[in-house]
N, C-alpha and C positions, 0 to 999 in steps of 0.2 A: 180798587176807587183811590185816587190820591187824596189827601189829607187835609186839613184846612190847614195845620203846621207848616205841612212839605212847601203848601202854595206859599204860603206867608213867606219862609227862607227863600224860595225859590225868586218871588219876589222882591225880597233884598236884595239881591244879586246880579239883576236888573236895571241898569238906569237908565235908558233908553224908552219912552213909553211904544218907540216902535216895536223894539223889543219884547216889549210887555203884552199887549195886541198880540205878538206872534203866540206865545206863552197861553194866552188866555185859550186864542183859538186850540190849540194843542191840547190843551184839558178840555174842550171839545170834543173833541179825537176821540178822546176817552171813554166817553159815555157808552156803557152797553145801549148795543141797538133798544131803541124805542117799539117797542111792538103796534105795527099800523093796526090793528082792533084798538088799539087807548087812544089813537086821534080823535076822540071823538068833541064834540063840543063840551061836554061836560067838563071835559080835562083838560078844556082850552084855558088858557089863564086871557083874563081880557085886560084893555090898560097895555098890550105889548104891540107896539107898532109890526113887530115882526112875530109868526105864527110860533107859541110857545103852551108845549103842554104838558103836564104833570101829577103823575098819580102818585096814590097815600096806601100805605098798607099799616096798620093799627094791628101792633102787637096784643098781647093777655096783660092783665094783671090791673093794679089801681093807679099806676104812673105806665103805661103803654109804651116800650118803644116803637120810634115811629117811621117808618121808610118812604124814602119817595124816589119818582125815579123822572125824569124826562127828559126834554126833546126842546129844537129848535129846527126851522128853518134858514137860521142866519147862523154865518158862522160866529160872530163874536157871542151873540146871543147865546149859542148851543155852549160856549166856554162859559159866559157867564151863569147859564144854568149850572154847569158843573161844578164852580168854586160854589154857590149854593148849596149844592148835594151834597159838599165835604163839609161845608159848615152843619146844616142842619140832619142831615139821613144817618137813621140809624142811631139815632140817641132817645132819651125818655124825652115825653111830653113838655115834662116842666122844665128840662132841661132847654129845649127849642125856647120855650116860650120865655126863658132867663135869657135868651142870648140877644147881645147887641147888635143884626145883624149890621147897620149902619155903621156903628165904630168900625165894625170887621174892614168895610167900603173903604170907609175913610183910611184908615189901617195900611189899606194897598194905594190906596190914591184914585181906585175907579170912582171916588163920589166926583170929581174935579176932571175926570178924564173920559166921561160918558155925555153923549147926547141926551140934552132932556128927555126925549122921548124912551130912548134906552134906561135911562135914570126909571123914568116913570113905567115903564115896564117893570125893571126889575124890584122896585118898591111894589108893583102890584103880584110879582111871584109870591116876593117874602110876607105881604099879608095872608094872600093864600098859604102858605106854609101854617104862619101862624093860628091861625083859624080853623083849621085841621088841626092841630095840636090840640088846641084850644079844646076841639070837639071831642078829641079821640082822652081827654080829661076826665069830658063831663059825662062819656059813655061807660067807662068806668065805673065811675063815684055810686 
C-alpha cells in the first residue's frame, strides 16, 4: 500500500487538478479487494453520498496497532479512502488520535477541491476512524 509520504510527494509534482483527480482515482484502484461479506450496514460510513465501507482490526497491547480496510462504489471516493488508509491504517491508536487529518487534507489541497458532500463524507470517515481508535485504546486500558 502507498504511504502518506509518497502521496504527499506525488501530489507536489502534480500542478493541475485534473492530474490530481486522476491520481486520486489511481490510488483507489490500488486498494485491495474489499470482502463482499463486509459490505454490511454496520461497516457502512454514514454521511457519505457514495457508499463507503470501513472495517477495523485492533491488535494487542495497551496502545494497539489499528488496521483499517475500506472501499467505495465511487472512483474518486475510493481514492480518498486510499488516502485515509495511508494516513491512518497500521498505526498505534494513540498515533491515530494525534493525527491531524484536516491538516493533511489542506496540505494536499483536497479541502478546497472537494464538493461539500464529498468533504462531509470524508469527515464522517475520519470521525469513524478516530472513534474506532479511541475504542481500541479504551478496550486495552
